[in-house]
C-alpha positions as CSV (number, residue, x, y, z in Angstrom):
1,M,0.0,0.0,0.0
2,R,1.2,3.5,-0.9
3,I,0.9,5.7,2.1
4,L,1.3,9.5,2.4
5,L,2.4,10.3,6.0
6,V,2.0,13.8,7.2
7,H,3.8,14.2,10.6
8,N,3.9,17.0,13.1
9,P,7.6,16.6,14.4
10,T,6.9,18.6,17.5
11,A,3.8,16.7,18.7
12,G,4.0,14.6,21.8
13,G,7.3,16.1,22.8
14,G,9.0,15.4,19.5
15,Q,8.4,12.1,17.9
16,E,11.1,11.1,15.4
17,A,10.0,10.8,11.8
18,D,12.4,7.9,11.0
19,G,10.7,5.7,13.6
20,L,7.2,6.3,12.2
21,V,8.4,5.7,8.6
22,A,10.2,2.5,9.7
23,L,7.0,1.3,11.5
24,L,5.0,1.5,8.3
25,T,7.8,0.3,5.8
26,D,8.5,-2.7,8.1
27,A,4.9,-3.5,7.7
28,G,5.4,-3.6,3.9
29,H,4.0,-0.2,2.9
30,D,5.6,2.3,0.5
31,V,5.7,5.6,2.5
32,R,6.1,9.2,1.3
33,Y,6.8,11.5,4.2
34,S,6.1,15.1,4.8
35,S,6.4,17.3,7.8
36,S,3.2,19.2,8.6
37,K,5.5,22.2,8.7
38,D,6.2,21.9,5.0
39,D,3.9,22.2,1.9
40,W,2.3,18.8,2.4
41,E,-0.9,19.8,0.6
42,R,0.7,19.6,-2.8
43,L,1.3,15.9,-2.3
44,L,-2.5,15.4,-2.2
45,Q,-2.3,15.6,-6.0
46,D,-1.3,11.9,-5.9
47,P,-1.6,10.8,-2.2
48,G,-1.3,7.0,-2.9
49,D,-3.8,4.6,-1.3
50,L,-4.0,6.1,2.2
51,V,-3.3,9.5,3.9
52,V,-2.1,9.1,7.5
53,A,-1.7,12.1,9.9
54,A,0.6,11.7,12.9
55,G,0.4,14.4,15.4
56,G,-2.0,16.1,17.8
57,D,-5.5,17.2,17.4
58,G,-4.7,20.2,15.1
59,T,-2.6,18.2,12.6
60,V,-5.0,15.3,12.5
61,A,-8.0,17.6,12.0
62,E,-6.3,19.6,9.3
63,V,-5.1,16.7,7.3
64,A,-8.4,14.7,7.8
65,L,-10.4,17.7,6.3
66,A,-8.0,17.9,3.3
67,A,-8.1,14.2,2.7
68,A,-11.9,14.2,3.0
69,E,-12.2,17.1,0.5
70,G,-10.2,15.1,-2.0
71,G,-12.1,11.9,-1.3
72,F,-9.0,10.1,-0.1
73,P,-9.0,7.3,2.6
74,F,-7.5,8.6,5.9
75,A,-6.2,7.2,9.1
76,P,-5.1,9.2,12.2
77,L,-2.0,8.3,14.2
78,P,-2.4,10.3,17.4
79,I,0.8,11.3,19.1
């Protein structure tokens, strides 16, 4: 499965992106990563099979709304 992971690196006291990406790739997924601090919205032109938001309430809500507007499957990863 192709996953777009949008991650807030300051959520939860600073969760490392490498660990999150490894968690998903070790499960057999192809992961494209973007920090929520970058221009992640442009990646919604081709988000893959699933959009995942890793962060707090604000990040999860923002990415969920954008995924819903595009009709893309979405999963939250609260941190």
